[in-house]
C-alpha positions as a Python dict, from the first residue, in 0.01 Angstrom:
ca = {
    (1, 'X'): (0, 0, 0),
    (2, 'X'): (-111, 202, -311),
    (3, 'X'): (-454, 103, -402),
    (4, 'X'): (-585, 96, -76),
    (5, 'X'): (-483, 93, 261),
    (6, 'X'): (-470, -203, 541),
    (7, 'X'): (-818, -132, 693),
    (8, 'X'): (-958, -96, 361),
    (9, 'X'): (-823, -435, 249),
    (10, 'X'): (-991, -612, 539),
    (11, 'X'): (-1308, -440, 483),
    (12, 'X'): (-1323, -541, 103),
    (13, 'X'): (-1216, -914, 241),
    (14, 'X'): (-1511, -875, 462),
    (15, 'X'): (-1654, -1233, 526),
    (16, 'X'): (-1335, -1398, 475),
    (17, 'X'): (-1279, -1323, 821),
    (18, 'X'): (-1089, -1001, 721),
    (19, 'X'): (-817, -1224, 656),
    (20, 'X'): (-576, -1255, 753),
    (21, 'X'): (-306, -1089, 625),
    (22, 'X'): (-167, -1222, 923),
    (23, 'X'): (-294, -1447, 1150),
    (24, 'X'): (-295, -1255, 1451),
    (25, 'X'): (-455, -941, 1243),
    (26, 'X'): (-838, -1062, 1181),
    (27, 'X'): (-1064, -800, 1287),
    (28, 'X'): (-1242, -773, 1610),
    (29, 'X'): (-1583, -647, 1444),
    (30, 'X'): (-1841, -764, 1614),
    (31, 'X'): (-2110, -974, 1434),
    (32, 'X'): (-2394, -1207, 1570),
    (33, 'X'): (-2345, -1459, 1287),
    (34, 'X'): (-2131, -1569, 977),
    (35, 'X'): (-2299, -1476, 688),
    (36, 'X'): (-2234, -1603, 290),
    (37, 'X'): (-2081, -1337, 99),
    (38, 'X'): (-2193, -1210, -183),
    (39, 'X'): (-2036, -1388, -509),
    (40, 'X'): (-1864, -1117, -692),
    (41, 'X'): (-1985, -1263, -1040),
    (42, 'X'): (-2246, -1434, -1232),
    (43, 'X'): (-2254, -1814, -1218),
    (44, 'X'): (-2117, -1835, -1551),
    (45, 'X'): (-1873, -1536, -1533),
    (46, 'X'): (-1610, -1798, -1504),
    (47, 'X'): (-1698, -2048, -1816),
    (48, 'X'): (-1524, -2220, -1992),
    (49, 'X'): (-1289, -2270, -1687),
    (50, 'X'): (-1547, -2313, -1434),
    (51, 'X'): (-1877, -2431, -1531),
    (52, 'X'): (-2158, -2230, -1390),
    (53, 'X'): (-2342, -2542, -1273),
    (54, 'X'): (-2064, -2602, -1067),
    (55, 'X'): (-2046, -2284, -916),
    (56, 'X'): (-2393, -2238, -829),
    (57, 'X'): (-2380, -2555, -651),
    (58, 'X'): (-2010, -2493, -502),
    (59, 'X'): (-2144, -2183, -359),
    (60, 'X'): (-2492, -2213, -261),
    (61, 'X'): (-2470, -2543, -98),
    (62, 'X'): (-2142, -2601, 20),
    (63, 'X'): (-2034, -2302, 85),
    (64, 'X'): (-2377, -2192, 270),
    (65, 'X'): (-2361, -2517, 451),
    (66, 'X'): (-2005, -2416, 620),
    (67, 'X'): (-2169, -2095, 694),
    (68, 'X'): (-2473, -2268, 846),
    (69, 'X'): (-2297, -2520, 1037),
    (70, 'X'): (-2062, -2298, 1167),
    (71, 'X'): (-2362, -2070, 1309),
    (72, 'X'): (-2452, -2401, 1472),
    (73, 'X'): (-2146, -2459, 1645),
    (74, 'X'): (-2134, -2102, 1783),
    (75, 'X'): (-2509, -2074, 1879),
    (76, 'X'): (-2442, -2129, 2262),
    (77, 'X'): (-2125, -1925, 2262),
    (78, 'X'): (-2210, -1584, 2246),
    (79, 'X'): (-1882, -1459, 2296),
    (80, 'X'): (-1752, -1661, 2005),
    (81, 'X'): (-2005, -1531, 1753),
    (82, 'X'): (-1845, -1180, 1822),
    (83, 'X'): (-1511, -1289, 1638),
    (84, 'X'): (-1470, -1282, 1285),
    (85, 'X'): (-1423, -1677, 1141),
    (86, 'X'): (-1087, -1573, 1084),
    (87, 'X'): (-1011, -1498, 1429),
    (88, 'X'): (-1159, -1809, 1533),
    (89, 'X'): (-963, -2005, 1306),
    (90, 'X'): (-626, -1847, 1425),
    (91, 'X'): (-607, -1960, 1756),
    (92, 'X'): (-827, -2288, 1722),
    (93, 'X'): (-674, -2419, 2068),
    (94, 'X'): (-865, -2137, 2237),
    (95, 'X'): (-1198, -2312, 2121),
    (96, 'X'): (-1373, -2502, 2356),
    (97, 'X'): (-1306, -2875, 2287),
    (98, 'X'): (-1701, -2967, 2227),
    (99, 'X'): (-1702, -2734, 1935),
    (100, 'X'): (-1316, -2701, 1819),
    (101, 'X'): (-1361, -2981, 1515),
    (102, 'X'): (-1672, -2817, 1367),
    (103, 'X'): (-1508, -2457, 1386),
    (104, 'X'): (-1199, -2614, 1220),
    (105, 'X'): (-1403, -2777, 959),
    (106, 'X'): (-1702, -2539, 891),
    (107, 'X'): (-1467, -2236, 986),
    (108, 'X'): (-1181, -2294, 797),
    (109, 'X'): (-1422, -2354, 466),
    (110, 'X'): (-1594, -2033, 498),
    (111, 'X'): (-1291, -1853, 522),
    (112, 'X'): (-1163, -2068, 279),
    (113, 'X'): (-1406, -1993, 29),
    (114, 'X'): (-1482, -1618, 83),
    (115, 'X'): (-1128, -1577, -4),
    (116, 'X'): (-1104, -1823, -295),
    (117, 'X'): (-1456, -1627, -446),
    (118, 'X'): (-1230, -1325, -465),
    (119, 'X'): (-888, -1507, -570),
    (120, 'X'): (-1062, -1579, -919),
    (121, 'X'): (-1241, -1330, -1193),
    (122, 'X'): (-1367, -1326, -1545),
    (123, 'X'): (-1021, -1282, -1763),
    (124, 'X'): (-833, -1254, -1431),
    (125, 'X'): (-541, -1506, -1601),
    (126, 'X'): (-493, -1228, -1816),
    (127, 'X'): (-396, -938, -1573),
    (128, 'X'): (-69, -815, -1522),
    (129, 'X'): (103, -1003, -1212),
    (130, 'X'): (270, -686, -1055),
    (131, 'X'): (456, -683, -758),
    (132, 'X'): (381, -1062, -651),
    (133, 'X'): (485, -1178, -981),
    (134, 'X'): (796, -1020, -957),
    (135, 'X'): (819, -1171, -588),
    (136, 'X'): (709, -1523, -717),
    (137, 'X'): (963, -1501, -998),
    (138, 'X'): (1224, -1443, -749),
    (139, 'X'): (1125, -1685, -513),
    (140, 'X'): (1059, -1998, -710),
    (141, 'X'): (1301, -1925, -989),
    (142, 'X'): (1099, -1832, -1265),
    (143, 'X'): (648, -1852, -1281),
    (144, 'X'): (625, -2145, -1467),
    (145, 'X'): (858, -2300, -1199),
    (146, 'X'): (605, -2184, -925),
    (147, 'X'): (326, -2284, -1149),
    (148, 'X'): (481, -2618, -1166),
    (149, 'X'): (544, -2656, -801),
    (150, 'X'): (166, -2535, -720),
    (151, 'X'): (5, -2762, -962),
    (152, 'X'): (233, -3063, -784),
    (153, 'X'): (118, -2904, -438),
    (154, 'X'): (-286, -2909, -599),
    (155, 'X'): (-225, -3230, -771),
    (156, 'X'): (-14, -3452, -503),
    (157, 'X'): (-302, -3363, -251),
    (158, 'X'): (-473, -3707, -138),
    (159, 'X'): (-847, -3681, -142),
    (160, 'X'): (-1012, -3324, -47),
    (161, 'X'): (-782, -2993, 35),
    (162, 'X'): (-618, -2706, -91),
    (163, 'X'): (-314, -2578, -244),
    (164, 'X'): (-159, -2252, -122),
    (165, 'X'): (77, -1988, -186),
    (166, 'X'): (153, -1825, 166),
    (167, 'X'): (316, -1573, 315),
    (168, 'X'): (512, -1634, 621),
    (169, 'X'): (773, -1407, 777),
    (170, 'X'): (772, -1223, 427),
    (171, 'X'): (904, -1572, 224),
    (172, 'X'): (687, -1675, 27),
    (173, 'X'): (626, -2088, -18),
    (174, 'X'): (351, -2313, -143),
    (175, 'X'): (200, -2535, 108),
    (176, 'X'): (-130, -2770, 80),
    (177, 'X'): (-416, -2823, 351),
    (178, 'X'): (-645, -3104, 438),
    (179, 'X'): (-991, -3103, 413),
    (180, 'X'): (-1094, -2721, 481),
    (181, 'X'): (-802, -2652, 720),
    (182, 'X'): (-666, -2337, 671),
    (183, 'X'): (-283, -2166, 657),
    (184, 'X'): (-434, -1922, 908),
    (185, 'X'): (-455, -2169, 1162),
    (186, 'X'): (-49, -2210, 1119),
    (187, 'X'): (4, -1844, 1131),
    (188, 'X'): (42, -1813, 778),
    (189, 'X'): (-83, -1550, 541),
    (190, 'X'): (-282, -1696, 255),
    (191, 'X'): (-216, -1496, -115),
    (192, 'X'): (-345, -1759, -342),
    (193, 'X'): (-553, -2069, -330),
    (194, 'X'): (-722, -2348, -518),
    (195, 'X'): (-984, -2591, -397),
    (196, 'X'): (-950, -2906, -492),
    (197, 'X'): (-1214, -3083, -316),
    (198, 'X'): (-1369, -3316, -617),
    (199, 'X'): (-1689, -3082, -564),
    (200, 'X'): (-1485, -2829, -713),
    (201, 'X'): (-1402, -2975, -1049),
    (202, 'X'): (-1604, -3275, -1120),
    (203, 'X'): (-1871, -3194, -1319),
    (204, 'X'): (-1666, -3076, -1599),
    (205, 'X'): (-1346, -3231, -1576),
    (206, 'X'): (-1476, -3585, -1369),
    (207, 'X'): (-1110, -3706, -1235),
    (208, 'X'): (-900, -3530, -1404),
    (209, 'X'): (-770, -3312, -1161),
    (210, 'X'): (-454, -3192, -1319),
    (211, 'X'): (-656, -3057, -1640),
    (212, 'X'): (-900, -2850, -1347),
    (213, 'X'): (-556, -2701, -1245),
    (214, 'X'): (-430, -2582, -1563),
    (215, 'X'): (-769, -2412, -1674),
    (216, 'X'): (-784, -2229, -1322),
    (217, 'X'): (-500, -2026, -1414),
    (218, 'X'): (-701, -1858, -1660),
    (219, 'X'): (-900, -1675, -1358),
    (220, 'X'): (-658, -1611, -1104),
    (221, 'X'): (-730, -1262, -1009),
    (222, 'X'): (-430, -1133, -984),
    (223, 'X'): (-506, -780, -843),
    (224, 'X'): (-692, -935, -548),
    (225, 'X'): (-378, -1135, -519),
    (226, 'X'): (-180, -820, -524),
    (227, 'X'): (-389, -640, -282),
    (228, 'X'): (-333, -925, -29),
    (229, 'X'): (58, -956, -88),
    (230, 'X'): (93, -600, -66),
    (231, 'X'): (-86, -579, 276),
    (232, 'X'): (154, -866, 419),
}
């Protein structure tokens, strides 16, 4: 890596579970409970593409709810509280059945959103796409072809979920996950993801999910995506 070493990147990702550049590499730093990460910009910083009210509700209510409910699920499992959230969702079979569903849903929601906030930035879409952009063009036959495939995954996700650009064994691919499922649970490394739950866009775009996806490219934080890519 050029801008930061891998350990620094894991610290940067922080509550995202220290991702997760590979599912098996999650940090083992002890933490008594999951915490809501600080939003890296103001609620209105992504205007006009993501409106301030949506950002505030999405962050202070939806993401906070995932954090609170994950902590509640782990309350009687002090040994699991010591693990980063990405470590928990990387091996769901190791989670007691009584709380596995809660960890999958709320742990996944916490990890996904902690990444999502950093995958966006004011004027992000104007950034140079760098090495990951080159890899995208090579893997998908051009950036526009990639955008179309990604938009198809995002628009075609029935109900709530996410669309992702992931790396698996050095290969880039586009995947969709339902609800708050994370690619980490399937051994994949998320590089870029878009939340297509209605709460992420409905106030501004109503039922026009494709319009939201199109606008979202203007805030993609390619600097952060490149950091994740270079760390894989």
